[in-house]
C-alpha angles and dihedrals in degrees: 000000000000115000123234094269095050089048091050094049090048090049091052091048090054088053096052097145101027123096107248103165135025144163123226117224111180103308097335133082132223105204142181131199123224090264094048092051093050090050090054089048091052091048091054092046090057090050092051091052089053088054088055096238111166132207109278094028114127122236127185124215117204117180148089120284113283143139089262091053089057094044090052093046091051091047094052092049090047089055090048090245113149110245120220107189114200132196111252092207095054120109112269093234090057091049090051089053091052092049092049086055097051099027103214117198092217137028116204113198130193093213130027090232090065091055091048092051090052091048092052092046095049111098113245092226089061097042091119089066094051113114122236111260130221131167133236087249092057093052098036116014112202094220099043115101113244116218104151111128114238119255131193119259120267114268117266137177126235091255095054113114115247105176146354108218119187120221120237095254095232090135099038138309113353111262125213107233114204114215121186135202093267092052094054096040091053094047096048092052088056100042093048089052091056091049090050088055091051092051099047110142095022114114100184124079116277114267106214129180119204130187107149115107114266094225090078118087098232092047093048094045089047093055092046088051093049093048092049088063134063091277144138105217115200118199120210116234101182120043088192089065100044095126091052093043092051092049093049094045093049095201128199089218141341139190117255144176120230092248093069094047092049090048089054091050092050091045092055092048090051092047092049090053087063096049125097117283093252092057093044089052093048092049092050094046095046091046091051090047092052091050093051089049090057092052095045094246101111121158126219096257094047094090089059093051090048093052092048092043094050094046100042106028117007094052092049091055093046092051088069087074092053130253098284103058113134099166147340118235114212134184147129096085139021115290116218108247090226090057091050090048090050092058092044087055089055090052094256115125114214111211110202124210130193129194149114136245084246090059094053092260109307145030101179139028131175112259106243091215092059124066107256117243113224112236094029131094100219136244125323111260117250116294095007114130117210 
């Protein structure tokens, strides 16, 4: 059977002329088709060979999410080079510690300032262990025409190492988790099945928004899952404009952390406190009516408050996520039940996921065909033992 990378390359080749990936900049998009992305991958592969990188060598990527980050990642995997994704907002001294642990031959940086910060933080006595450093621009200039024909990825076995992803270190020193071809192939077959369930009845390609850093396992697995489907994946480029980016992108779904959802809930509460008294009263009454409905203690007038609340307030809040939203996927930390209930009240299902870097991202995900239960992380995905 083809592995995950062969499947993804085949999928991109089938979508030669369709936009598969884009970045949002303000209110405009920079996009690539399947063919254009594969051409960029091939361009990077040629550059890696010129640098004499060999299968099994380790290479670190340090930069913000971008089309070029993904092209470089795919190129490294296609050449059977082990990818070590790093967090561009992490302290340089911590990044040096990680690289001294995994010893990459090459460090690829999105900005020259990142490479300079690593160089300054690297102890002089260990300079011999420092990786060579090149920039995204050196591997894939933005202005240089790309004419290299796409080629399939090199063959690999299930036991071949794909990536070393470092844990966040919240429970101790960061650990480098080694994931192989079999791990990733298994997981993508399961995550894409869950997304297919979510999109039942929708004939157009999935519209997906993504802002979480690609150095984290769940984020990386999510994007590979999205790109393995008929999707247009939009990458955020400005975390300070997330609300606008989401509205403009109008996604069907996107991956979140609880912090963002809780911030949205607090923002709505704060905004309602500034509205006229009649609106504040309607919001409070319709919210109370919804809560009573969930506990089976509805009153006679509650149906009226719910109709008014949904028409005049809840729908207005939901519109901020665009007209296509089918669900929000949430993981990485516990989500407060009241926050999940808040989004359910607005008509937005929140599908929780649970997992670890060591489990290739996830173990459980709410089944989109079954009403989610706040405070729980859903069912285990197929063939996962827990």
